[in-house]
C-alpha positions in Angstrom: 0.0 0.2 0.0 1.1 3.4 -0.9 0.4 6.3 1.3 1.1 9.8 0.0 0.8 12.9 2.1 1.4 16.3 0.8 1.3 19.6 2.7 0.0 22.6 0.9 1.4 25.9 2.2 -1.1 27.8 0.4 -4.0 26.6 2.3 -2.9 26.9 6.1 -6.0 24.6 7.2 -3.9 21.9 5.2 -0.4 22.9 6.4 0.6 20.5 9.3 3.9 22.4 10.1 4.6 25.1 12.6 7.5 27.2 13.7 9.1 26.6 17.3 8.2 29.6 19.2 11.3 29.3 21.6 13.8 29.1 18.7 15.6 32.6 18.0 14.6 32.5 14.2 11.0 31.9 13.1 9.9 30.2 10.0 7.4 32.4 8.0 5.2 31.7 5.2 6.0 34.1 2.4 4.9 34.6 -1.3 7.2 32.5 -3.8 9.6 34.7 -5.5 10.8 34.3 -9.3 13.3 31.4 -8.7 10.3 29.4 -7.5 8.0 30.3 -10.7 8.6 26.7 -12.1 7.0 25.4 -8.9 3.2 24.8 -8.4 3.2 26.3 -5.0 2.4 30.2 -4.4 3.8 30.1 -1.1 6.9 28.7 0.7 8.3 28.7 4.0 11.4 30.8 4.6 14.0 31.3 7.3 16.2 34.3 7.0 18.9 36.0 9.1 21.8 38.3 8.7 23.3 37.0 11.9 24.9 33.6 11.9 26.0 33.1 15.3 24.2 30.3 17.0 20.9 31.3 15.6 18.4 28.5 14.5 14.8 28.0 13.5 13.0 24.8 13.9 10.0 23.9 11.6 7.7 21.3 13.5 5.2 19.1 12.0 2.0 17.6 13.9 2.2 13.8 14.7 1.7 11.8 11.5 0.3 8.6 12.0 1.3 5.9 9.7 0.0 2.2 9.6 2.9 0.8 8.0 6.6 0.8 9.3 8.0 1.2 5.5 7.5 4.8 4.5 9.7 7.5 2.6 9.8 11.0 3.5 10.9 13.5 0.9 11.8 17.3 1.7 12.7 19.8 -0.9 14.8 22.5 0.2 16.1 25.6 -1.6 19.4 27.3 -0.4 20.8 30.1 -2.0 24.9 30.0 -2.7 25.6 32.4 -0.2 23.8 30.8 2.8 25.7 29.8 5.7 25.0 27.3 8.4 
């Protein structure tokens, strides 16, 4: 049996992720910019900072219940070449 879960950042009621409020940096939902124009989503989650010393943000998902121990989790991440961390 194949189970596919898709998280839609364009519809907040379908998005099961949230930012850790205790982290120094917060994830925010932002409109997609030109480099994402080939993607189907209109929004992405973004973490930005101009300070790189021990700052982090944590994106947390709500519990996902799977009835099978075999599953695959795929995450697409876009990082600009000047990013550090």
